[in-house]
N, C-alpha and C positions, 0 to 999 in steps of 0.2 A: 505125442498122444492123436492126435490128430489124424497124420501121416500114418501111422497105423488102422486107425481106426478106419481109414478110407481105401487104404492102399488095396484093397481085389476089388472094390467098386471102382477105382480108377483106373486100375490097369483093365478092367474089363471093356469101358465105355472108351479108352485110348483107341484099344483090339476094336472096335464096331467102329468110331468115327474113321477107320481107314475102308471104310465098306460105305458110308454117303453115298449117294449119287454126286459127281460134279455137272458143272455147266453142260461139260461136251454128253454128255452122259442122258441129262433131257435133250440137248437138241437131238440126240439118237432116239431119243422116245417117239419125240414130238415128229421128227421125220419119215420114225418107218413107215411104211405100205400099209402094211399088216397089224391085226390084232397081236398072231403068232410072233414078227418080228418084237415086236413090243416087246411083248413077255420074254421071251429069248433072250433081251438084253439086260430084261431089269433080273432075269437069272443068273447073268453072270458076273453082274458088278453090286447085285443089294444082298445086306445078311437076310432083311423083312421077308426081300421077294426071294430069295435062292429057290423055296419050295412051291414056288407056284408051279401049277397041274399046267401042261400047254390044251387049253379049252379054250372055247369062245364061250364056257358059260361066265358072265362074268360076275354071279352072287359066288359060285366057286372062287375064282381068283380074288374077288371080296375077302371071304372068309377066311382063306390060307395065309393073305396078306395080314392080316387083324389077328390071326391068333400070335401071326411070327410077331407082332407088336407088344401086345398083352404076354405075353412069353417074355418077352425082352424087359416089359417097364416090372414085373414078378421077381426076375430073377436079379436086379437094381435092387431093387428095393430090401429084398434078404441080405444085401450085404453090408446093410447099416441098420442098429439096431435103438433102442433107447428114447429119446425123444424127438432126437434129427427123423431115426425111421417113422417114428409115428404120422411124423410129420408130412415125410415124403412120401408117403401113404395117404395121407390125406390132398396133395399136393396134386397127386398122381389122378386122383376124385376127378379134377377139373376139367381132364379128356371128359370124360362122360358125361359130363352136367352140359358140356358147348353141343355135346348130343342131344341131350332133354332138349335143352334150347330151343335147337334145328326142327325138331320133331314138333313143339309146341307152336313155334312161329307156320310151321307151314302148314299141322291142320287152321291153325286160326283163321289163317287166308285162303283156307278150304282149295287148298292144292291135291292132286292126286299123286297117289300114295309114294309113285315113280318116282314124281318131282321132288316129293318129302325125303325120298331113301338118297338122292343125287349131293342132299345138302347134311344129311344125319349120319355119321360113321357109328355103328351098331357098338359099344365098346361098353364093357366094364356091367351095371347093370340093366342100364339102356342095351342092350343084345338080346338075342334066343327069341324065347316067344314071346319075351315082354315086349320086347321091337316090334316085333310079328304086330304084336296086338292093337301097340299104343297107332302103329303107323295106318292100320284097318278102321280105328276106332272114327264113330259116325259124325264126331264132335271131338272140340279142342275140350269140352268139358268134361267129356268121356274119357279122351285120352290125359288129365291131370287126376282120375279118380281113380288111376292104374296104378300112380306112382306110390308105390311102397313107403319110403319114407312119411309118416305120420305129420311130421312139421311141416317137411316143406311141400307136401299134398296141402295145409290148411293157408300157408301163406298163398300159394298159387291159386286157390279157389278164393281167398282176398281181391288177388290181383287180377284174377278176370271179370272181377265191377269193373274196376278201374277200365281193363281193356276195351270193355265194351263202351263206355261213358268217352276213351279217348278214340275210339274207333282203329286202335293200334293194336300192335302183341307185342308194344313196347314196356308196360309192364308188368308181361308173364316172363322175359327176358331178365330182367331189371331183379324181379323176385328171386331166381333162380341164385342168381350174382351176389344181391344181398345176404341172403340164407350161407352163402357157398366163402364169401371171403370175407367174412365177419367169424367166423371159425379158424380161418387159413390162418387172418392176420392177428389172430387174438393167438394163438401155440407160435407164430414166426416170432410175438414179443415174449414169448415163454426162452427163447431158445439165447442162447449167447455166444462171446465171442463170433468168428467168422461165420461158423454156420447159423447161426442169427443175423447176421449183415447179411445175407445172401437170399437166406430167406425172405427177411423184408423188401429187400431189394427188388428180384421177380414176383412175388406178391403184391408188391405198393406199384410194380410198371401195370401191372397187368390192371389194377383197380381204377389208375390215374387216367388210363387208356379206353376203357371202359365207361369210366365219369363225360369222355370230353365227345363218347360218341352218339352217350344219350343225350349231351347239353343238344351236338349240332343234328341228331337224327329228330330230338323234341322243335328243334328250330324249325327246319323245314318244316313240320306240322302242324308248326302255328301253336304249340303246347302253350298254358303261363308257365311261368315261373313257379309259383305254386304249384303247379302237379307235375313240374320236371324238380321239383325240391322230394317227392315221395319215391321220385328214378332212381336218385344219385346211393351209391354204395358212400354211407356217410363215412370213410377214410380218405384223407389226403395225404400221398407221399413227396411227389415233391411239383405238385398243380397249386401252384401257389397264387391260386387266383379265387374269385368270390365270385364260386358258379352259380349261384343264384343272381348276381348285381349282373351278372353276362348276361344270363338268359335273358333280359329286359331288354338286350340289346339285338341290333341287326348280322346279321351273320357275317355280316364284312367284316363288324366290330368286333366276333366274339374269335373272328380267323386273325386280327390285326394282333388280338390279345393274348390268345394260347402262341401265337409264334415268339413270342417274346420270353415264353417261360420253355423248361428245359426238352419241353416235347416238341420244342421250334424249328428243327431240324426238319419235321416230317410235316411241318403244316406252313403252309404257305397262304398270308393273304390273300391269294389269286388264288385258291382253291374252288372247285366250282360245286364241292356238296360232301355228300359224305362219303357215297363209293369211294370219292379218289382221297380224300383225309385217310378213312380206313385203310383203304391200301398203305399209303406210308409211315403211320405208323404200324402198321404188322411188320415192315423192312422194316423201323425202326429198335421191333420187339425183338425181334429177329440178330438185329445185330446186337444188341446190347446181351440177349442171350451167347454169341458165341465169344463175345470179349471175356465173357466168365473162361473161358479155355485158354488165354492167356496172365492168369492169374496164380498163385500159389495153389494148385489140384489137389489139395487133400481138403476137403472142404465138401459142404453141403452142396455149394453151390455148382458145381461141375457134373453132379447128377443131376440136379433142375434142369441144368441147361441145359444139357444133354439130352435131356425126355422130352421139351420142348420144341427143341432142334428137329429130334425125331419124328412128332408130332408131324411135324412141320413138313416133313419130308413126305410122309404117310399120305398124309391129303394132296399132296402133289402125283405121288406116283397111283395114289387111287382115281384122280381127277382124270388123268393120263390115261389109263386104262380104261376109263367110260367111257370116255372121247372117241378113242380108238374104236372101240366095238359099236358106239354108235353113229360112227362116221363125221364126226363133228370135226370141223377142222382145226388144222394148229394154230392158227390167229385166235379163232374163238377159244381154244384149250389156254392159250397165253393166258387171259382175264383168269383162272380156276386155279394160277399155281402162283406160289410164293416166293420160294427159294430161285434166284438168279433170274427172277423177272426182267429184270431190268438189263438185263444181259444179252436174251435170247433175241435172236434174230428171223426165226421160223413166223 
């Protein structure tokens, strides 16, 4: 049953995976002397970059790139029906909610529109006129008022009070994550068989990693355990530690404890802080998604993992093109990309 159910979707992503950028493509784009040559290389090797126009208008390049990515997600989601298809659509919404979090964080920190747009990719609900309006909002409060989902808007209004108390945007990001992943986890648990296993695995990894980062960022801000407890997503997958107990320990003790968990390969007790840990966890998350392609392919896992890996590639391409347009050195751009970052020498 699962083979026939996923035959078309799996065939489609197998074909698309052939157009994923390789390490040598990253090298070529990073080393390209001009934006024109960088675009030309991406056009020749990438499915979502094939339609890129030859222009120096970064907005047009981004718009074309994102349109291709959204069309790809839509084409994948249409291949599956029922509860699995509904979960797939819900899971894909995590990409647009990453955009929302980036906007809210930028507005809270008082960044310029151009600075916010570098981190916030216009996707899904948070694109077009709504995206523009949120970027130009005079304050984070005004940006929150523009959010169309009434339930999420109400939660974020409450989070604004905590953000003000803590002098940090973490409560805003956490409110979005708690709202989104509570729904995704409930949907994942309703799925049976291999579909359910992969839905829980990839959702659970997301949750654990986000909770780890809240703990480490909160510790760097000297937040009290009682304050941190309000920020965690109340779900645990393979993070078998007492987060509240850990929150009272020094950072060195936290890293030591986390290094003994499922995520230990990415968390060194000698890590220098949140930025280093987050980068390592992102690499672990990417590898976990890539492992899905080594298993029996005719499950929801293949489609979820492909969308995740493709989203990372999208962000990498966008970062490389924007950096090229702004004449940002390749050595600096390396800090903005994820795939192959440990292998690139530019």
